[in-house]
N, C-alpha and C positions, 0 to 999 in steps of 0.2 A: 160416131162409132162406125158407121159403114165405111168411111174413108180409111180409118185405122185398120179395119179388118181386111180391106182390099189391098193395103200396102204392108200388111204384117210381114209377109215374106221378105220384102225389100228392107224393111226396118231391121229385122233379125239378121239379115246378111250384113247390113251396115254395122250393126252393133258388134258382131263377131269379127268383122274386118278391123274395126278400131281396136277391139280388145287384143287381137293378135299382134297388131302393130305396136301397141303399148307394151305388151309383154316383151317384144324384141328390144325395145328401147330400154326398159328397166333391166332386163337380163344382161344386156351389154354393160350397163353401169355397175351391176352387182357381180358380174362374173369374176373379177379378180378376187373379191372378198370371199366368194363361195369356196374357193380352193384353199383358204387359209387354214393352216394346221398349227395350233398353239401347243407348246410343250406343257407337261403337267405343272411345272413350276410357274410358267407364264399364266396359266389359268388360275392357280392358287393366288398368285400375287394380284391379279386383276379382281378376283372375288373379294379378297380382303380390302382392296382399294375401294371397291363398290360398297363395302360395309362402313367406309369412312375411316379406315385405319391409315396411319402414316407409314412411310417406309420403315421408320424405326420400330414401330409397333409390329409391323408385318415380319421384320427381321427376327424379333423376339419370338413371335408365334411359330415361325417356320424354322427357327434355330439356324439362321444363316445371317450373313452380314447385311447391313443396310445397303452397301454398295452392290451386293448380289441381287437384292430385291430390285434396286433401280435398274440393274442390267436386264433382268427379266421383264420388267415393265417397259423398258426402252425397246427390247426386241419385239414384244407384243405390239407396241405402238407402231413400229416399222412394218410389221407384217399386216396390220390392220389399216395402215396408211392414216393413222390418227394424229392429230396435231398436239394432243395432250393426253394424260392418263385418264381423265374423265371421259373424253371422247372414245378412247380405246375400250373402256369398260362398257360404255353404251353400245358401241359397235359390236363387241363380242357378245353381249347379251342379246342384241337383236338377231345375230346370226346363230344363236343357240349354242355358243361355244362354252358358256359358263355353267351349263347344267351337268 
């Protein structure tokens, strides 16, 4: 206990230094996604996709063509740098874009 108390200042400094370094690393990785702006239709299409709806079902719900639904999902995937629509939904949800 005495040793911990004697080195508390150094330990706190080290913890803060590591924390700041990790923030810089993570922020650089997330920076492109932070600036992502999805259109209203892209958000709607991703929300319904997250609910398990197919493109055809989403087309009926939004009263647009299936091709238009796929266009909006593709645009959202490109903006989010996602490999598929499931990854796009997950990425958008984690960034708070679907609320």
